[in-house]
C-alpha positions in Angstrom: 81.2 190.7 197.9 80.7 187.5 196.0 83.1 184.8 195.0 84.0 184.5 191.3 85.0 181.2 189.7 86.2 180.7 186.2 86.0 177.7 183.8 89.5 178.1 182.1 88.4 176.3 178.9 85.5 178.5 178.0 86.0 181.6 180.0 82.7 181.3 181.9 82.6 183.1 185.1 80.2 182.2 187.9 79.7 184.8 190.7 77.9 183.7 193.9 76.4 186.3 196.2 74.3 185.8 199.4 71.1 186.4 197.5 71.7 185.1 193.9 74.0 183.4 191.5 75.1 185.4 188.4 76.8 183.7 185.5 78.8 185.8 183.1 79.5 183.7 180.0 82.4 184.9 177.9 84.5 182.7 175.6 87.8 184.5 175.6 89.1 182.8 172.4 86.0 183.8 170.4 86.1 187.3 171.9 89.8 187.8 170.9 89.0 186.5 167.4 86.1 188.8 166.8 87.9 191.7 168.3 90.8 191.2 165.9 88.5 191.6 162.9 86.7 194.6 164.4 90.0 196.2 165.1 91.3 195.7 161.5 88.0 197.1 160.2 88.7 200.3 162.1 92.2 200.3 160.8 91.0 200.0 157.2 88.5 202.8 157.6 91.2 205.0 159.1 93.8 204.5 156.3 91.1 204.9 153.6 90.0 208.1 155.3 93.6 209.4 155.3 94.0 208.5 151.7 90.9 210.4 150.8 92.2 213.4 152.8 95.6 213.5 151.1 94.0 213.0 147.7 91.8 216.1 148.2 94.7 218.2 149.4 96.8 217.3 146.4 93.9 217.8 144.0 93.6 221.4 145.2 97.1 222.2 144.1 96.2 221.5 140.4 93.7 223.6 138.4 91.0 221.2 137.3 90.5 223.3 134.2 93.3 224.8 132.1 94.0 228.4 133.0 93.3 230.8 130.1 96.1 232.0 127.9 98.4 228.9 128.2 100.9 228.2 125.5 101.1 224.7 123.9 104.0 223.8 126.1 102.2 225.1 129.3 99.0 223.3 128.3 101.0 220.1 127.9 102.5 220.6 131.3 99.1 221.1 132.8 97.8 217.9 131.2 100.9 216.1 132.5 100.1 217.2 136.0 96.5 216.0 135.8 97.7 212.6 134.4 100.3 212.3 137.1 97.7 213.1 139.8 95.2 210.5 138.5 97.9 207.8 138.1 99.2 208.4 141.6 96.1 209.1 143.7 93.4 207.4 141.8 95.2 204.2 140.8 98.7 203.6 142.3 98.6 204.7 145.9 95.1 203.4 146.7 96.0 200.0 145.3 99.2 199.9 147.3 97.4 200.8 150.5 94.9 198.0 149.8 97.7 195.6 149.0 99.1 196.2 152.5 95.7 195.8 154.1 95.1 192.5 152.5 98.5 191.2 153.5 97.8 192.2 157.1 94.3 190.7 157.0 95.7 187.4 155.8 98.3 187.4 158.6 95.5 187.8 161.1 93.4 185.1 159.4 96.3 182.6 159.3 97.4 183.3 162.9 93.8 183.0 164.3 93.3 179.8 162.2 96.3 178.2 163.8 95.3 179.3 167.3 91.7 178.2 166.9 92.7 174.7 165.7 95.1 174.4 168.7 92.3 175.5 171.0 89.9 172.9 169.5 92.6 170.2 170.0 92.9 171.3 173.6 89.2 171.6 174.4 88.3 168.3 172.8 91.4 166.5 174.0 92.2 165.4 170.5 95.2 163.2 169.7 95.9 165.1 166.4 96.7 168.7 165.5 96.3 170.9 162.5 100.0 170.8 161.8 99.8 167.0 161.4 98.2 167.5 158.0 99.7 168.6 154.6 98.9 171.4 152.3 98.5 175.1 152.6 97.3 176.6 155.8 93.7 176.7 154.6 93.8 173.2 153.2 95.2 171.9 156.5 92.5 173.6 158.5 89.8 172.2 156.3 91.1 168.6 156.8 91.5 169.2 160.5 88.0 170.6 161.0 86.3 167.9 159.0 88.1 165.4 161.2 87.7 167.3 164.5 84.2 168.6 164.2 82.9 165.7 162.2 81.1 168.0 159.8 82.2 170.6 157.3 82.5 173.7 159.4 81.9 176.2 156.6 79.7 176.5 153.6 81.4 175.7 150.3 81.1 179.4 149.0 82.9 180.5 152.2 85.7 178.1 151.7 86.0 179.2 148.0 86.1 182.8 149.0 88.8 182.2 151.5 90.9 180.2 149.0 90.5 183.0 146.4 91.6 185.5 149.0 94.7 183.4 149.6 95.4 183.5 145.8 95.1 187.3 145.7 97.4 187.6 148.7 100.0 185.3 147.1 99.9 187.3 143.9 100.5 190.5 145.9 103.3 189.0 148.1 105.1 186.9 145.6 104.8 188.9 142.3 103.9 192.4 143.5 100.5 192.1 141.7 101.8 190.8 138.4 99.1 188.4 137.4 100.9 186.3 134.8 103.7 185.6 137.2 101.4 184.4 139.9 100.8 180.7 140.5 97.1 180.9 139.6 96.8 183.6 136.8 93.7 182.0 135.3 91.7 182.1 138.5 92.8 185.6 139.3 91.8 186.8 135.9 88.4 185.2 136.4 88.0 187.0 139.7 88.9 190.3 137.9 85.8 189.9 135.7 83.3 189.2 138.6 82.7 192.8 139.8 84.0 192.2 143.3 86.5 195.0 143.4 89.4 193.4 141.5 90.7 194.7 138.1 93.3 193.5 135.6 95.0 196.6 134.4 97.4 195.5 131.6 98.5 192.5 133.7 98.7 194.3 137.0 96.2 193.5 139.8 94.3 196.5 141.0 92.5 196.3 144.3 89.5 198.5 144.9 87.9 199.3 148.3 85.1 196.9 147.7 87.3 193.8 147.6 88.9 194.7 150.9 85.5 194.9 152.5 84.5 191.6 150.9 87.7 189.8 152.0 87.1 190.9 155.6 83.5 189.8 155.4 84.5 186.4 154.1 87.0 186.0 156.9 84.5 186.9 159.5 81.9 184.5 158.1 84.5 181.7 158.0 85.4 182.1 161.7 81.7 182.5 162.7 80.8 179.2 161.0 83.9 177.4 162.3 83.5 178.5 165.9 79.9 177.7 165.9 80.4 174.2 164.5 83.2 173.7 167.1 80.7 174.7 169.9 82.7 177.7 171.2 80.8 179.9 173.7 79.4 183.4 173.1 82.0 186.1 172.4 80.4 188.7 174.7 79.1 188.7 178.2 75.7 187.2 178.9 74.4 187.6 182.4 72.0 185.0 183.8 70.4 185.3 187.2 
């Protein structure tokens, strides 16, 4: 058997045998970050699948066409059932599920941002930390990265997408999706006109599946650019002989 040695900073393993040296390069921090996003993607697919299944079950309980011979009162009851189903399973429940997903995604983003900045401080032996700066979590990270990495770590459109995601999350958490009561109602209304999966339904923010996918993609792109600029190692094993 060979002897394995690890570089604690970057998670690089070097295994020495009698005949050859094998290097397995694995950056644990980057791996954990990417795994967190892969994991929440699977979670999102699962809850959306469950929502679709429940919707189909409930839809079968209601005749999609009015049965013959209904009185006016019975016809009104049937219409009411259809409207209730559509309100609940086409609008209300899906949006609530996606609210919860976006809040969870933001928690992961904010946690990994803080951890990544701390990791950069440690690896580069910096005398400052992300917490030394003022502003929102994203604003502090931007200042920190510009100072620590010496170059803007992410493209402008990625920064803007992340900032807009923060505004959507704040609207959900602080006002339960009531756009006018949020801190940035004008920007949220603008986003609702951009065909990205957000709707303004009489002042209530409606989140469609497309925006959840977009927000996750923005977060992944942000971390990819940041970790690359900060010279983190590969997230997966690479064997060199």
